[in-house]
C-alpha positions, 0 to 999 in steps of 0.5 A, a space after each residue: 452292302 457287303 459290310 451291311 450283310 456281314 453285320 446283319 449275319 452277326 446280329 442274326 447270330 446274337 438274336 438267334 441265341 437270345 430268342 432260342 434261350 428265351 424259348 428254352 427257359 419259357 417252354 418246359 416240355 421237351 416235345 414243345 421245345 422240339 416243335 418250336 425248334 422245328 419252326 425255326 429250322 424251317 427258315 434255315 431249311 429254306 436258305 439251305 435249299 436255295 444254296 443247294 439249288 445254285 451249287 451244281 450250276 455254279 460249279 459247272 459254269 465256273 469250272 467249264 468256263 475256266 477250263 475252256 479258256 486253257 490252251 492245253 491240258 497240261 495246265 489242268 494237270 499242273 494245278 491238279 498236282 499242286 492242289 493234291 500235294 497241298 491237300 495231303 500236307 495240310 491234312 497231315 498237319 491238321 491231323 497232327 495238331 488234333 492229335 497233339 492238342 488232344 493229348 496235351 489238353 486231355 479233355 476226356 481225362 478223369 471222366 472214367 466212363 464205362 462202355 455199356 454191355 450192349 453197344 450204343 447205336 449211333 445211327 451213322 452209316 459207316 459202310 461207305 468208307 472203303 477204298 473201292 467205293 471212295 475211288 469209284 464214287 468219284 466217277 459219275 454214271 450220270 451227270 444229271 444224277 450227280 447234279 441232283 445230289 449236289 455231289 461236288 466231286 462227281 460234278 468236278 470230274 464231269 466238268 473237267 472232261 467237258 471243259 477240256 473237250 471245249 478247250 480242244 474244239 473251241 476254234 470250231 464256230 459251232 463249239 465257240 457258241 457253246 463256250 460263249 453260252 457257258 461263259 455267259 452263265 457265270 455272271 448270271 450265277 454270281 448275280 443269282 448267288 447275290 440274291 440268295 445270300 441276302 436271305 443268309 441272316 434269316 437262315 443263320 438266325 433260324 439255325 442258331 435259335 433252333 439249337 439253343 432252344 433245344 439245348 439251352 446254354 447249359 451244354 456250353 458248360 457241361 461240355 465246356 472242357 471239350 469245347 474249349 480244348 477243341 476250339 483252342 486246337 482250331 485257333 492253333 491251326 488258324 495260326 498255322 494257316 496264317 503263317 503258311 499264307 504269310 510265307 506265300 502271300 505276304 501281307 495279302 493274307 490279311 486282305 484274303 482273310 478280310 475278303 472271306 470273312 462273310 462266307 466264313 461267318 456263314 459256314 460257322 453259323 450254319 455249320 454247312 460248307 455248302 452254304 458258304 460255297 457260292 459266296 466263297 467262290 465270288 469272294 475269291 474271284 473278288 480277291 483276285 484269284 483267276 476263275 479257272 483256279 477257283 473253279 478247279 481248286 475250290 471244288 476239289 478242296 471241298 472234297 479232299 481238303 477239310 482241315 477242320 474236319 481232319 483236326 476234329 477226327 484225331 481230336 475226337 478219337 483221342 477224347 473217346 479213348 481218354 473218356 473210357 480209359 483206353 490206353 493208346 501208345 504213340 505208335 498206335 496213335 500214329 497208325 490211327 492218324 494215317 488211317 484217318 488220313 486215308 479214310 477221310 478222303 471219301 467223307 465229303 459225300 457222307 452225311 456227318 462225314 467227320 463223325 462217320 470217319 471216327 465211327 468207322 475207325 474207332 473199332 480198329 482201336 477198341 474205342 466204344 461206339 458209346 463215345 461217338 454218341 457222347 460227342 454227338 450231343 454237341 456235334 453241332 457246336 463242334 461242327 460250326 468251328 470245323 466247318 469255318 476252318 474248312 472254309 479258311 483252309 480252302 481259301 488259303 490253298 486256292 489263293 496260294 495255288 493261284 499265286 504259283 500260277 501267276 508266277 509262271 506267266 511271262 514277265 511275272 517276276 519283272 512285274 
């Protein structure tokens, strides 16, 4: 069944390209093409709505259930500290690879573009990216509001407090009943996830067909150098993640990558991290990661450990500078890297987060907003790769942290 679903998703991607391109060449009017693409998008929207429907209860149930089984808050603190340290290191590596590869491949060199007299409006909201809002946003004023908006970071904060409270009072017979109820929710949510994921091939087909119907295949050639250079940088990041995973997990990294291939394909084809989250949770537990580590580290990673998005931000900023002939010295690029590192930590809750961060940072280095509009034309294709990379990066991080936790158990070394 699992292999069949993976095959179905791959077939759906190919059919989406074929049907989308057929519509693109047979329908001449731009308005008609958008209308047809809108019909394809209905299927994808339904799938993504089903995914969003289960995210909040799935995160809540898995995290609270895992934390309620802990003997002390020290374990949460240890897992949290290790996770944050990993995320910071991974972010710096990802940004560094993006910066270096953009300079080496120089995808924007030779375009010699000129910024228009009146700057282009990108339609991106960059006002939410400041330190105060990023920090305060993490703490919900209402858990119901956080769940209604599927704000993973806020749900995570509430679930940590709820899980620790249940852990402290679980010996009380009345509280034990609540713990049992939450524990019972976990298998129910995982079964519900299975049902929703059976609709994945249809959602994937709609997403691919919609994009190709409007853009056609020409976009692949028009922006060929940018796409090729960006995906080459992603491949380098994948190799780094694989090497780090091998250093900590040994040959089990191969098993991990095989296990998560289905959510990775979903992330790539839909360009949605949310679409992959429920299945990724299930697959990591299937791989053998303790549910409390999955429940805590994975949602935290979705908020703070977006390796593909980090690489994209540095890559896109340098591309814009090259395209418009803006000279950036090495110190300026390093400064930009550090600013991106800090600014990006609030992007999980911002629509088109990775692009928004670039748009927010660009004025500091005199990069024209017209450059943002330039990359927005193919952002869907770029987003597919960076979203899949986010899934791979968070999977490796979660598995490694789980490995560290296993080594702390009595007799782990002997085993």
